[in-house]
C-alpha positions in Angstrom: -103.7 7.3 -94.2 -103.3 5.6 -97.8 -106.3 4.8 -99.1 -106.5 0.6 -100.2 -108.2 0.6 -103.5 -110.5 -1.7 -104.8 -108.3 -4.8 -106.1 -108.6 -5.3 -110.1 -107.3 -7.7 -112.7 -104.7 -4.6 -113.6 -103.3 -4.9 -110.0 -102.1 -8.6 -111.1 -100.6 -7.0 -114.5 -98.9 -4.5 -112.8 -97.4 -6.7 -110.5 -95.9 -8.6 -112.9 -94.6 -5.8 -114.4 -92.9 -4.5 -111.3 -91.5 -8.0 -110.6 -91.0 -9.9 -113.8 -89.6 -9.5 -117.2 -92.8 -10.9 -119.1 -93.5 -8.8 -122.3 -96.6 -7.5 -121.0 -98.0 -4.5 -122.9 -95.5 -1.0 -122.6 -98.8 0.9 -122.5 -99.7 -0.7 -119.0 -97.7 1.0 -116.3 -96.4 -0.3 -113.0 -99.2 -0.9 -110.2 -99.7 1.9 -107.9 -99.0 0.8 -103.7 -102.3 -0.5 -103.4 -101.6 -2.8 -105.8 -98.9 -4.4 -103.1 -101.8 -7.2 -102.8 -101.2 -8.6 -105.6 -97.4 -9.5 -105.7 -97.9 -12.7 -104.4 -100.1 -13.5 -106.9 -97.5 -12.2 -109.2 -95.0 -14.8 -107.4 -97.5 -17.6 -107.9 -97.7 -17.0 -111.5 -93.4 -17.0 -112.1 -93.9 -20.3 -109.5 -96.3 -22.1 -112.2 -93.9 -20.9 -115.7 -91.1 -22.3 -113.3 -92.7 -25.7 -112.2 -93.6 -26.7 -116.0 -89.6 -26.0 -116.4 -89.2 -28.6 -113.8 -91.6 -30.9 -115.3 -90.3 -30.7 -118.7 -86.6 -30.9 -117.4 -87.6 -34.4 -115.0 -86.3 -36.6 -117.5 -82.7 -35.0 -117.5 -82.3 -35.7 -114.3 -83.6 -34.2 -110.8 -80.4 -32.2 -110.1 -80.5 -30.4 -113.9 -84.0 -30.5 -113.5 -83.6 -28.1 -110.2 -81.0 -26.2 -112.1 -82.6 -25.1 -115.2 -86.0 -24.3 -112.9 -83.6 -22.0 -111.0 -82.3 -20.4 -114.2 -85.7 -20.0 -115.4 -87.0 -18.0 -112.3 -84.3 -15.4 -112.6 -84.9 -15.3 -116.3 -88.3 -14.4 -115.9 -87.7 -12.2 -113.1 -84.7 -10.7 -114.5 -82.7 -12.1 -111.4 -84.0 -8.8 -109.5 -84.3 -10.9 -106.5 -80.8 -12.4 -106.4 -79.6 -9.0 -107.2 -81.3 -7.7 -103.9 -79.5 -10.7 -102.3 -76.3 -9.9 -103.4 -76.3 -6.1 -102.5 -77.7 -6.7 -99.2 -75.3 -9.5 -98.7 -72.5 -6.9 -99.4 -73.7 -3.7 -97.7 -74.7 -5.1 -94.4 -71.6 -6.9 -93.7 -69.3 -4.9 -96.0 -69.9 -1.3 -94.4 -68.7 0.2 -90.8 -71.5 2.6 -90.7 -74.9 3.6 -92.3 -74.0 6.0 -95.4 -71.4 3.6 -96.2 -73.5 0.3 -96.4 -76.1 2.2 -98.5 -73.5 3.4 -101.0 -72.0 -0.4 -101.1 -75.9 -1.6 -101.7 -76.5 1.2 -104.8 -73.0 -0.1 -106.3 -73.4 -2.6 -109.2 -70.3 -4.6 -108.6 -70.9 -7.7 -106.5 -68.4 -8.2 -102.9 -67.4 -11.6 -101.6 -70.3 -11.2 -99.1 -72.7 -11.2 -102.3 -71.2 -13.9 -103.9 -71.3 -16.6 -100.4 -74.4 -15.3 -100.1 -76.0 -16.0 -103.9 -74.0 -19.4 -103.2 -75.5 -20.4 -100.2 -79.1 -19.9 -100.5 -78.7 -20.8 -104.3 -77.6 -24.0 -103.2 -80.2 -24.4 -100.5 -83.1 -23.2 -103.3 -81.3 -26.3 -105.5 -81.6 -29.0 -103.2 -84.5 -28.2 -102.0 -86.0 -28.0 -105.4 -84.1 -31.2 -106.4 -85.6 -33.3 -103.8 -89.3 -31.8 -104.4 -89.0 -32.6 -108.2 -88.0 -36.3 -107.5 -91.1 -36.5 -105.7 -93.4 -34.7 -108.4 -94.2 -32.1 -105.9 -94.6 -29.7 -109.2 -97.4 -27.3 -106.6 -95.1 -26.7 -104.2 -93.2 -24.4 -106.4 -96.6 -22.2 -106.9 -97.3 -22.0 -103.5 -93.8 -20.5 -102.3 -93.6 -18.2 -105.3 -96.8 -16.9 -103.6 -95.7 -17.3 -100.2 -92.1 -15.8 -100.5 -93.7 -12.4 -102.0 -95.9 -11.3 -99.3 -93.0 -10.5 -97.0 -91.8 -7.4 -99.6 -95.5 -5.7 -98.7 -95.0 -6.0 -95.4 -91.1 -5.0 -94.9 -92.5 -1.4 -96.3 -94.7 -1.6 -94.4 -93.4 -1.7 -90.6 -90.0 0.3 -91.8 -89.2 3.1 -93.4 -87.0 3.9 -96.3 -83.4 4.0 -95.5 -82.3 5.8 -98.5 -85.1 8.3 -99.3 -84.7 7.4 -102.9 -84.7 4.2 -105.1 -87.1 1.8 -106.5 -88.7 1.2 -103.0 -89.1 4.3 -102.1 -90.4 5.3 -105.6 -93.4 2.3 -105.2 -95.2 4.7 -102.0 -96.6 4.0 -99.0 -97.8 0.7 -99.3 -101.3 0.6 -97.4 -101.4 -2.0 -94.3 -104.8 -3.3 -95.9 -103.2 -4.3 -99.0 -99.9 -5.7 -97.3 -102.4 -7.6 -95.3 -104.4 -9.1 -98.3 -101.3 -10.0 -99.8 -100.0 -12.3 -96.4 -104.1 -13.8 -96.4 -103.4 -14.2 -100.1 -99.2 -16.1 -98.9 -101.1 -17.9 -96.3 -104.1 -19.5 -98.3 -101.4 -21.1 -100.7 -99.8 -22.5 -98.0 -102.8 -23.9 -96.2 -103.2 -26.0 -99.8 -100.0 -27.8 -98.6 -101.4 -28.4 -94.5 -99.0 -28.9 -92.1 -95.8 -28.7 -94.4 -97.2 -25.4 -95.7 -97.9 -24.1 -92.2 -94.3 -24.8 -91.5 -93.1 -23.3 -94.2 -95.3 -19.9 -93.2 -93.9 -19.9 -89.7 -90.4 -20.3 -91.2 -90.9 -17.3 -93.2 -92.2 -15.3 -90.7 -89.1 -15.9 -88.3 -86.2 -15.5 -91.8 -88.7 -12.0 -92.5 -88.5 -10.8 -88.6 -84.6 -11.2 -88.3 -83.9 -9.8 -91.6 -85.9 -6.7 -90.3 -84.2 -6.6 -87.2 -80.9 -6.6 -89.0 -82.1 -4.5 -91.4 -83.2 -1.9 -88.6 -80.1 -1.9 -86.8 -77.6 -1.8 -89.4 -79.4 1.1 -92.0 -82.4 2.0 -90.1 -84.8 0.3 -92.5 -85.4 -1.3 -95.5 -84.5 -0.3 -99.6 -85.2 -2.4 -102.8 -82.0 -4.7 -102.2 -83.7 -5.3 -98.7 -86.9 -6.5 -100.3 -85.9 -8.7 -102.8 -83.3 -10.7 -100.5 -86.5 -11.0 -98.1 -88.1 -13.0 -101.3 -85.0 -15.2 -101.7 -84.5 -15.8 -98.1 -88.2 -16.9 -97.5 -88.1 -18.8 -100.6 -85.6 -21.1 -99.8 -86.5 -21.1 -95.6 -90.0 -22.3 -97.1 -88.3 -25.1 -100.2 -86.2 -26.9 -97.5 -89.0 -27.1 -94.6 -91.6 -27.7 -97.0 -89.2 -30.4 -98.6 -88.1 -32.1 -95.5 -92.1 -33.2 -94.9 -93.1 -34.1 -98.6 -89.9 -35.7 -99.6 
């Protein structure tokens, strides 16, 4: 069984190097599997930076501010999760068997399913963000940023790697303890919003479970694209449910 090393600040830096394009020192290496507990912390930092953009852009109008916030998130992360969402939609619904689905997911081109997934999920995120920005609920971006990164480690623990290669495989086996700590961190952030945060957490549980069931049935496990899709679906779900309570 993998050993879960003592958490450290270096784990957070490693998580940021893995999940963002922030200009951190090149000498710092991507954190090992036990550092997966820090993925929600990296998400909280992404959310904080996005919240700053939202606050600065609020005078331009809530719709514009929400669009700029989404753009800022994509720039900060290198659209890593959006790419995973598009590839997942194309692969899971564009192929007739496991081999073809995995081949489609690996292809850099985007198809109709991918475009529609980005459009629908993007519109949900934009609509919820517009309402939250109008209500001055900027802290929600930090909370959801943390909450939406926790499912990635959980999926890596619960599902085998479907391809046997790629980034998800290269990361190694995530210790259950590390994934558990990540979930607790995400839940801790959710609790700062009270009942609305718990509702968002419940929504993430449902959508992540659904994605896991579909991924297992169609490709036999998870890939890096599935993990990216889990973040996007978790974020959209939590933003929507929390915005419905706070706006």
